[in-house]
N, C-alpha and C positions, 0 to 999 in steps of 0.2 A: 503494500499500500503506500503512494508518496505520500510525502510529507505536505501538510496544509499551509499554506503561505503564514499564517498568524501561529504555527508554532517556530517560526525562524526569528521571532522576535522576542527578545528580552523584557524585562519587565521596564526598562527603561525606555524601551521604544514604542512600549505600548502607552506608557505616560504620555509620551512626546507625540504619538498619534493621537491621544486623545486630544491633548492642545490644540494640536493642528484642527481637528475637527469642531471643536468648540469656538476657534476663530474662523469659520468657514475656509480653512486653509489659505487665509490670509498672511503673508509672512507681515508683519505687523507690530506696532509697538505691546498689541494686547499679549503677546508670548512672553514680552517681557525679555527676550532675549537679543543680542545682537544680530547683524545680517550673517556674520562669519559663524556665530555660533549654530544658527538654524540652518545655512549652508551646510556646514561639518555633520548636523542629525539630520539633515535630509537624507546625506550621500549614506553616511550608516544605515539609515531606513532602506533605503533603495537596493544597499547593497545585501543587506539582511534578507529583503522580500525577494533576491533575485540570484539567493542561492543555489546550487547544483539540484536540478530536478533530473527527471529520467530521461535519458537520451542526450545528455549534456556532454561536451567532451571534456577528457580531462585536462587539454590544453586551455579551452576556458574555464575551467576551477582554478589553472595555474594563474592565468592573466586575473583573476579578480582575487587571489591573493597576493600577487604584487601590488595591484590596487589597493588593497586593504592596507599592505603593508607601508604603503605610501612608497614602493620603490619604482613604480610605473603610472603615470598619470593616467587616468581613468579615459580620456581622449582617445591616447596613444594605445591603451586596450581594445579600444572599439574598433580601430582600423585593422590592428593587429586580427584580432578574430574576425571580422568583416574578412579579410583577406584568407586566413584560415578555412573559411565557409567557402568559399571561392574556388580556391586550391581544392577542395574536395567535389566538386559538382564535374 
């Protein structure tokens, strides 16, 4: 059985998602966080929700790990993965 999307979230992610929902997903002063904190939290949440699902390649998992560890920028990881997929066709 595959992992449900919400099972990838830790308690901090759930609280953050609740705060965003309460603010109608508007990134504003209502959250009490700076833009940079909000951006980092959104990236963490996005990464948690995009974790490995059945059919994902090990290469994608490795790229996700590199992005999470701040070794590789997410924009470059996306390009590398897209090129990888094109190479599989």
